[in-house]
N, C-alpha and C positions, 0 to 999 in steps of 0.2 A: 402865605399860606407855610405852615410848617410841611416839610415832606417826610413821610414817615410810612413805616411798611407798614400796610394793615389787613396783608392776608392771615394772620394766623385769630383775627377776629371774625374773617368771613364763616359763615356758613356755607354749606352745600346746598342748591335747587333742586337738583337733580333728583326726582324720586320718580322717574319712568320704568317700568317693569320690562323688561328687558327677556324678552323669552322667543328669542330666532327660531328654535327649532317649530314653536307653533305658528307662528308667522308665515317658515317655509312651507308646513303640510297644509296651513290653510291656503293657501298657492293652489296645492295639489287639488284640494278640495273643491277651490271656485272652477276649475279648470275641469274635474271629471263632471260636476254639476252642472257647467256649461255647454259641456258638448253632451249631454245627455237631454239636455232643456233643447237644444235645438235640432236633436233627433227624434223628441218627441212631438216637436212642433210641425215639422219638417213632413213628418211622414203621418200625421195628423190630419194637415192640411191635404196630404196625396191619397189618402185612405178613407176621407170622410171622417174619422175615428174622433170621438168626441172626448174621448175617456184618455185617450193621446193629447189632444190636445188641451185639454182641463189640465192633464199632470205635467204637461211641460209648461202651461203659463205658471202653475202651481211654483214648480221649483225654480221659476222667474223669479220670483218671492225670496226664493231662498239665495239665488245667486247675489241677487239687493243686500241682504244679512251679510254675508262674505265679505264682498268690498267695502261695507263698511268697516268690517275689524278691519282687513287689512289699510285701510284709508285709515284707520284712529293709529293704527302701529306706526306706519309712515309719517304721518302728522306729531305725533308726540316724540318720535325722535329726531326728528329735524328737526324743531324747536324745543327739545331738551334745554339747551342752552339761551336763549332767547330771553333779555330781561325784561320782555314786555309782559311775561308773564312772571307775576308776584313770587307762588312759589314755584314755577316751573310746572310740566304737563302732565304729573303724575295721576290728572282724572281725564284723562283722554281714554285712557280703555276703558274706563268707568261708564265714561258719557257714548263710547261706540256700544258698551253691553244694556246702557239703559236703552239706548235708542233699538238696538235689535230687538229687545225686550217689547217694545212698542209696537213694533212690526208685527213678530211672534204674537202678539195679542189681536193684533188688525187681520193675522190668516188667520185665526181659531174665530173669530169675530166673521167671516166672509163662510169659513166652512159648517159654520153654525147654522147662516140663514139661507146657505145652498140645500144642506141639509134637511129643514124647516121644510122649505117651497117643495122639495120631492116626496116629500112625507104627506103634502095635502095635494102634489099635483105628479103623481108617480112620471117618473122617466122609463122610457123602452131601454134596456141597457146590452149593448154587445158583451154579452159574460165574456167571451174567450177571448176577447181584444182587452177588455181592463182586466181579466185576471193574470194575462201575458204584460201588461203595462205595469201591476201592481207589485208583480214579480221582479220586473225589471228595475222598479224603482226600491224596493227593498233590498237588491242588490248593491246598487249604487250608494246606499245610505252606509249599509251596514259598511263598505269598504270607508267610507268617509270617516265614519264613527271609529272606524280602526285608528284610523289616520292620526283623528283629532283624540281620541282618549287617553294614551300616555302622557300625549304637552297639556291635556287639560288645567293644568296647574303650571304654574309659573317656576322657575328655576330656583333651590335654593329654600332650607326647608321652614325660614321662616316669612316666605311669601308666597306658602302654597293656599290652594282656593281664593286667589285675590284675584286673577285675574280672568275679570268680569268679560273685557272684549272678548277672549276666547271661549268664556263661559255661554258667550251668548251662541258662536259660530255652534259649538255641541249642541245646546238645547235646538237649533233649527235641525240640525241633521238628525238627531234624537225625532222630533217633531214628525220629521217625514218618515222616519222609516216605523213608527206608530203608527201615521195613516196609512202606510201599505198593510200593513200588519192587518190594522180591523178591515180594511177592505179587503183583502186574501181571504180572510172568514165570513165575512159576510156575501162576496161575489159566489164564495164557495157553495156557500149555505143555499143561494138563491140561486144555483147552478143544478144542485142536487133534491133540493126539498122544494125551491119555488118560492122561498122567502127574499122576496126581492125586497121589502119594508126593511130588511136587516142592514141594507146598504146605507141608509140614511140614517138612520140611529147609530151605526157604529161610528157614523161621520158626528152626531152630536157628543157622541162620548171622548171620540179623538179630540173634539172642540175646549169641552171641558177641563181634559185633562192638561193640555197645549195651553189654554186659558191657566192654571194653577203653576204649570212653569213659568209662565212670563211675569205674572203676579209676582214670586217668588224672586225672580231677578231683579223686578223694580224696587223691591222692598230690600235689597241687598245692598243695590245702587245707589236709590235715593237721597238717603242719609248722608253718604260721601259726596254725592255733589250738591246738596244743602249746609255743606260744611257740619254735619252731623258731629256731636262731642264723643270725648270718649266712655265706656263705660262707667258708672257712677262708682263704683266700689275701686276703679284702677285711680280715677278722681279726687278719690276721698285718701287713698293712700301717699298719692304726691304732695297733697295737701297738709296732710300728718305729719310727712317727713320734712317739711320745711318749718311746719309750726312747732314740731318737736326739738330744734335747734335754737337755743339762748332765749329771746321772747319776740320771737319772729310772730308777723303776724299777716296773712295774706287780704289784700283787699282788695283785688279786683284778679279776676283767675280764668282766660278762655283758652279752650284746648278745640282744636277741630282737626277733621281728614284735610289731607294737603295730597292725599294718597291713597289708594285702598288700605295699606299697613304701616303709614305713616301721620304723625301729626305733627302739627305746631301748636305751642302754645305760647302766651303772652302773661306773664305772670307779675304782678304790683305788690312787692314784699314791703310792709313798715316794720320799722325796728329801732331800740333805740341803741343798738351796736353793730353799726350799718359795718359789710363788709363789701368786697368787689365781688363782680356778677358772675364772674369766673367760681367765686366760692359756692354760691347758691346753684350754679351747674353741678359742681361736683356733687353737690348733695340729691341731685336728680340722677345721678352716673346710671344709678342703677336700674333707671326706667326706659330699655331700650324701645318703647314705643314713641318715642318723644326724639323726633327727630328734627325740630328747629325751634329753638328756645332762646325767649327776649325774657330779660330779666329788669324791672326795672325797679328798685330799692330807693326809698322817703325813710330819711331817720326822723323819729318822735322822740319831742322832747317833752313833751307834758307827760300828764298824770294818765294819759289814755293807754299808754302802751302799758300800764301796769293792770288793766282790767283783764279778770280769769278767762282763760280760751275755753 
């Protein structure tokens, strides 16, 4: 076997989003939420307050979501260089975001079912305790939102808006804050005007809004997880750039996500004037969304090469 140095032909497979600040602040939010959750559950059991107990268990679902977020960061970084992953672990954060979006949707469904049940069978509400819990939850969520807001985007101009893992955690915080605000409005109305039916109605409104957030995040993440292609105009521009050179024709063309903002491409070119693969990669140098390119070149020696493009 010939002993050749191949490093200059090898391409990078590390497409992990590095967001150390976001990961660090998610830990703070997790700790804050977990402490509040435990305090509410213990107080609810001690004082017999269903409002405290229910909110405590509701916060437990968000603790689970934050654990998913942190696990995704840890796993992606740990296995970034693992050759078992064909194109690295750039999709792990997207999977974390997708999973948390599903959890967010489940929370919304449970909220809606509970609210409908309370519309049909109204429950007695300990208004003062419930209002206190709602204000406590809102305060915790506002602090958490401030912690996550500035780091909702990953570092770097080109990488903004693509940390779906952290976006999911942020949406969980917003969902809880929205729930608290709607609860405060409904409970104060119930206390001052006796409008107790507003409490379950606000629960349904909150569930609808949270469902919309969850569906939006699922729509963002699922095409990436399913190897969705690049947008059609960008794809056509790549094809045109190659076929405008010499008599090149593209016989086979695949582009897919390997992370939120990185794409891999396999391009099969037929031409009567074959060049080294590095030549075709140079033609595509301005297409910065292509991070991993594999070129296959076939020499055409018959009249089919001369067909009009």
